[in-house]
C-alpha angles and dihedrals in degrees: 000000000000090000092052092048093051092046093049092046090052091052091049091049090049089052090050089051092053091052090049091050092054096045102052124068124213146039125232093250136030108275128233106252103248140121113263120256095238095181096058118080113192124215091253091057092055093082092157087066100054111019091083087055090059098047111128091355134125105237133203120189132200100214146154133174092294090063094102143140105206105314097339134083115253092229091055092045096050093046087054087056092052095252107157105239107182099177147354126225111214122207130197110327090024135255095294093036099240099127125091123243112287095006115133114245125213131221114261146157114262108243094209098052109012091235118141113250114209111202116224090183101063131045091355138025102205136033117273127225088260092051090057099037092097096038127096101181136012129213125203116199117159126138112239131197100212103250131120097233095053100102101216091091090054089054090048094055091048090050090050090053093050091049091050091047091051099036096244126147116238120212114200114201102204128219133188120269107234088205093042092126093062123085107164147122135063118308109253111268098224092223084074093051111145144140089291095047123029105150137051095260131132116251091263108033105185095225138122116228090255091055091045092053090051088051093047090053094042097046094046096244095145115093110285090004094279121160126227123221099243134169118196119209099207130219115251124225094014138125130174096252092052117111111242122188112200116239092208127031106256096222137355096268095044091064101145134045090244092056089053093051094045094044096091089059104033100042088078087070087073083079094054136075091253134099110243096196099288108144092036133076089250104066117173092012100077128049131189155120138212086243091066095064094114093048107047136040096200112090141176135177119223117216132181110275118186113237092014112051120340096179108019123182110276091012111195091003124117110249125200125202145084128351112204097173094105097043120133100248092189090065090050090052094047091063093052089210138115108252112249098167094081095058092042090050096047094046090052092048095047112104093205104049094168087068096048097090099017103124090182088075096073139011086222090069126085129209110271093217090058093049097045094034094224136097091211102062099078094055092041091059093042093049094049098250114178123242087251093053092048092050093048089058089060091066147127089015095060093054090046091053091050090055093047091049090063090071093064105041120128094179136042 
C-alpha cells in the first residue's frame, strides 16, 4: 500500500508540475531561438523518477541557468511542489549566470527565492562539512557541452568528493551532450593538469555528465580513489549521435547553438595571441588579430561587454581573420573530428609567429599545453606538421580511451 501511495503521489505531483509549467511565463535567461526537441526527455523532466527520493528530505542543488524543466528553473519548480530546498551551490558564472568566465563569485541570498547560494567558484571549490550539515540529499543538474576544458565536470567531481566525505547521496539529473558525437583530441597528459583539465580525457570526450560521473567513480578519479553514492536519472529517447539544440545558453560566451558546436575546435584559440570573438556577441565563431590586417578582409572589433568579457584581448582594436558564422556545421559533424585547419592556417598567416603562443603577452590568454593537453602541439604547429601527423601523435591513447568509454555508456 505504501508503494502505491508513493507512486500515486508522484504522478499527482508530476501533473501539478505540468500545470505550473504551462501557467508561468519566462525563463531565467534569454533562450536560444530554436524549435524544441520534443522527443528528448531530460533527467530533470522525469520528475516521477526522483521526486520520491526527495520526499521529507532537506535538499541542496548545484544549479545554474541551464537547470530548467521546460522554460522554468528547476529550483523554482521544485519549490512550487513543496520540495524543501535549503541551499543552492553555484558553479563558475554563478547560479543566475551573471558572472564572466573565470571571475570569482561570492556567496549571496537569491533575491527571487530567499535561498542561500553558496559559491563554489570563489573562496572554495567544493562544499564544506558545515555546508552539508543540514542537507540530506544533493542534486546536480548542469548542462554540459562535452569538452574537457568546460569546468562543470570539475565541479561535479568536487561535489562527488564532498558527498562521499559527508555520507550524502548525489542525484544526477542527466542531460544530452550537444557534442556527444565527437570523441577526439589528445588525452590530457597529467603533467598539464589544471583548472581547465583535471582528468585523462580527450579534448572532446563524448559523454553526458551522468556517464562522466560513472567513469570518474569507476576509474578512481576522485581523490584517493573514493567512490560517491550516485544515482543518475537518465535522459529518455537520446543517443550520442542525435542532434540536440540547447534550450538555454550554457554560459555567457556560449550564447548560440553554433558557438556550442564549434567550441571543441575554437576553444584552443584561448591559448593563442588571437581574439576568438570575446568582446563581441559572436564568441567562438570568429577569429582574428590586428596583426592579420594584410592577410584577411573580414574584420571585427572587440569591446568590453559586462558579464561576457570585460577586458577582451585587443579591446577596441580592429581584428582581421576568419568568420565561421556561415559554416556548414553538418559537414563539420560528418568528419567527427576537431578542426585543426584553422589554427594551422592562422599560424602560417601570422607575421609575428613568436607571439602566436606566447601567453605572457596577455592575461586574457591561456597556456596552449593546458588547453590541448599535450606538450607536443606547440612544436607541431611551429614545425609545420600536417593534420595527419598531429592526429597520429594522439594514438594509441585516444583509441584506448574510446574502448574504456564503452564501459560507462548509458546511451547508444
